[in-house]
N, C-alpha and C positions, 0 to 999 in steps of 0.2 A: 066414810069413804064421800069424797067430794064427788063434782062433775065436772064437765067441761065448761059450763058457764060459769062456774068458782073459779076454774083454771084463771078463764079468758080475762076475768074482774079482776084478779090478783096481779094479774100482769100488765093493765091497762094502769092499775094504780102507780108501778112504779117507772110510769114513763117522766120522762126529764132528770133523772134519776143521774147523776153524773159523778166523775173523779175527785176529789179535792187532793192533789189538783190535779190537772189535765196530766194521765198516762202516767199515773200512780197508781193505779187498782184499787185505789184506797176507798171505798163509801159503806154503808150500811149496809151490800149483802157481803160481801167479803167481810165488813166485820162478823155478821150473824154466819156468816160460812166458817168464821174462823181460820182462813187461809189467805193473803194479798198476792193475787196474780189474776192471769187473765180468767174474767169473771162468767164469761158467757152461760155455760154449762151451771155455774152457781145460781147465775139467773134465775132460769128455771128450775132449778132443785127451792128456790127462794119462795116462787109464785106456788108451786105445787104444794110446796109446807104452810103458807099461807091461805092454803085453801081445802086441807085436808085430803089433796092429789099425790104426797109424795111416794106411797108405796104405789099408786097407779105410774108412774113415771119409773117406776123400779128403783128408787129411791135417791140416796143424795151422790149428785155429782160435780165436779168440777171440769175431769176431762173429756171432751166430746169422744172418743175412737171406744174410750170406755163401754160411753152410754149406751152408743150407737148398737157395738157390739151386745151390751145387755139385751137391747128390743129383740136383736138379730136370735139370739140365744133362748127367747120365749116365743120366738117364732110371731113378734109381731113390729116387722123389718118390712120394708119395703122399698127398694131402689126406684129412682127417678117419683114424679110425681103424680103416679097414673094413680086416681081414687085417693088422693089428700083429701082429706078433712079440717076445717076449723079446729084447735085445740090438738092436730097431730104436733109431733117434736122434730122439727126438720131441720136436717145437717148439712154442712157446705166446705166444698172444697175448691178451694180460689183460684187451685193451678190447673184445673178444669181434666185432674184426671180420673177425677169421681171415683176413686178407691176410699171402702173406712179408714182405712190404715194413713188417708191423706187427708182427711177430715180437717179442717181449721176453726168452725164455728157454728152455732148451732144459736136454733130461735122457736119460735113459738108461732105457729099459723092460727092469724085469724081472722081471714078471711082469703077466698081463691074464688078466682075472674073464669070468664070465660074464653079471653084471650090468653091461658095458659100462665099466668103470673099471679102472684101471690102475696097480701099483704102478711108482714110478720111484727110480732114484738120480741124484741131484741136487746140484749145488755151487749154492754162491751165491744159497741158499735160505734165508732169516733169517740170514744168517751163516754158513754151517757147510754141510757136505756131508750130507744128510739122505734118507733112504728117504719116499717122499709118495707117496700115493693121490690118481691125480687123475681127472678126469671127463674126457668129451669137449667140456663146454662151451668150456674156454679151450684147446686142441687145432688148430690149424693144421694140423698133417700128420704124416709123418715118414718118413726116410730109409732106407734098407736098408744097411747096407753089406755090402760086399762080403768077407765075410768065408771064412777061407780052410778048406780041407773042405766047401766049401757052403753057400754062404749058403738059404734060406727062396727059391721064387721069388716075386716080384711081384704083386700081384694085377693080373688080367686089365686091369684101368682103372686111370686115376688116380686116382678117387674122383670125377670131374665126370659128374653128367647132360648127356647131350646126343645133337645127333638120330642116331640108332640104335640108344639105349641101351633096355634091355628090363630088367624085374622088377619087384618090390614096391616098392624105391626110386622106379622111376616112378610107381607108380602114389598113392604118398602124396602126389609132387609132385604127381602130376594132381589128386587129392581137394584138397589148400590151394591150390592155381590157382582150383579150384573155389568154396574156400569163401573167398576173400580177393578175388578181381576176377569173380568171377560167370561165370568163362570155356567153361564149358556142355562141358568136355572130356569127353571119352570112358575113364572110367577103364580103362584096359587096357593098362598097364605097358609100352607102346611108344612110345617119345619122338620121334613124329613132326613135322611141319608145322608140326600146329595146338598141338600142346605148345610149341615152338620160338617160335611169334608168342606166345603165353599168356606164356612165359617173357621175352619181351622187353619186351612192356608191364608185366608187374612190375617190372622193371628199369628200363626208362624213368620207371616211375611212382614211384621210390624215389633214384631219383638213383645209380642203378650204371650201369657198363659195359653197354648193352643189346647184349652178344653173342649174346644165345640160350642160352649155357654156365651150367648152374646149378651151381655153384660154392658153396666155405664160407661165400663173401660176400653171396650172395643166398641162403643158407642160415641166414645171421644175421638178415639181414633178414626172410625168411620167419616163422619165430620170432617177431620183434617183429610181425607184421602181427599174425599166428594172436593175441597176446596184445591186439593194441589199440593196439600202439603204433607209432612212427615212424621211431622208430633203433632201432640193434641191441641187445638187452640186454648190458650187459656185467655177465660173469663177477661173484659175490662171493666173494672168501676166505674160507674155511672156518678160521675160530679160534675157541680156546674163549671161552666165556661169561663175561662179568666174576666174579668170585669170589676166592679169597685164593689166592695163590701158593705152590707148595710154594719153598722157602728152599733151593735146591740150589745155587745158584752158575752155573748155566747159563742164559745169554744166548740163551733160543731164543724162537718164537715167542709162546707166553704173555707171558712175560715184557714183550716188546716191544709186544706189544694193551696192555697194562696201562699200559706206559708210553705211551701213545698215545692213551689212555683220560684219564691225566694233564693232559697236556698240553692234549688239547681242553678238559678241565674249567680249566686252571687259564690255558693263553695264547688261549684260542678258536682254535688251529691249523686247525682244520677239517681235521685227516688222516681218511684212511679207514683204520680200523681192521683191516689185514691182516696185522700179524705182523710187517710185513718193516719190517726199521734199514733204510732209504731216505735219500738224500738230505734229503726233505722232513723226514722224520721226525729228522734230525739234526738241520740249522735249526732247528727246534722245539724242538728241545733245547737247542740253543745260544742260542736267546734266551731260553731262560728262565733260564739258568746267565747270561748277560749277556756271551756271550764272542764274537767273530767268528762270525758267520754264513755260513760258505762250507762247510757242508755235508762236511765232512772230518772225523771222529773223530781229531785227534791230541792232543800230552800237553799243550797248554794247556785244551783241552774236556775229558777227562779228571782233569786236574788241580782244572778248576772242579768235576766232578761228584763227584769225591772229598771237594772241604773241603765241597760244600754236606750230605752225607753223614756228615760228620764221621768221615771214616774216614782209612786212610793215604795223605796225598796223594804219590804218586811217580810220577804219570802215566801207571802201567803199569795197564789196566784190566784187574784178573784178577779170579778167582772170588767173593776177599772185595769187592773194588767191588761187583761183581752183588748176592751176598747183603744188603748193605745196601742198594744199590737195590730188593731184592724186599722187604726187610723193609721198607721206605719206603713203598712202595706198598701192604703189606697193611695197614699202618697209617695210609693216607689223608694223611702226611705229606711227601711229594714232589710 
């Protein structure tokens, strides 16, 4: 049985792993897994398998929602970021709903910081395995692997406030309920019948399951309600502002974001500028290049791109293709 240090070391060895071509989901990780598809959880499995930790994370997974539920079924799941530690497997929902069923992405926690951000090691983020800094806004929760040598104990609760909960988090909830619906609760940090009734009223009024338990979906809706909104506030991607690209041949988030801005300008593509080369961005690129819009970066798409950039048309998206694209985006000619 491996340990958390081995898991992190195996993950760090993957830094810089990319797809060939970008957007294809083809690399050494998907080859190892035996399936070509979104590979963020495959990367977690790969790091675990190459550090003798596969049983610690619950087995080999490609589907993030199934992996989160597996942790939950073993009593090793926690909503939110309270108590999160390096080596934990953290799950994200970009929509902001914070529901296990809506999980989009997963990574490995490398470090936890005092400002409530975490550093992660993630696969399939802008078509590569990269180190990221994440905030709690898009985190559903985390699973704690059963590492050899002893894992840190799980927090006493699962991150949900319910009847019997006590403490500062309950005080904050009571204050917020008083603010958004004049609940007239005593702010004593004790989640009793009156607080539960107020939570049920809040949930029913915002089309949530009125179970009286204050979890991540209720918290997301509370954040919106405090801001005068009636829908959860979707976390925004942190990308580099518009500006000159470094012509380095690396198709990373900055280059992808510049491409998305260009496609929005020329094709009215209405893409979210998030630096992620997903199917909608690929289809917008294909539409611009006048090739079949299938959302997959294949030989025909790459050849058309190379022809448009007047670079060697060999059907392989290499560093020279990216450099030509970066130059064209800088010149405003793409």
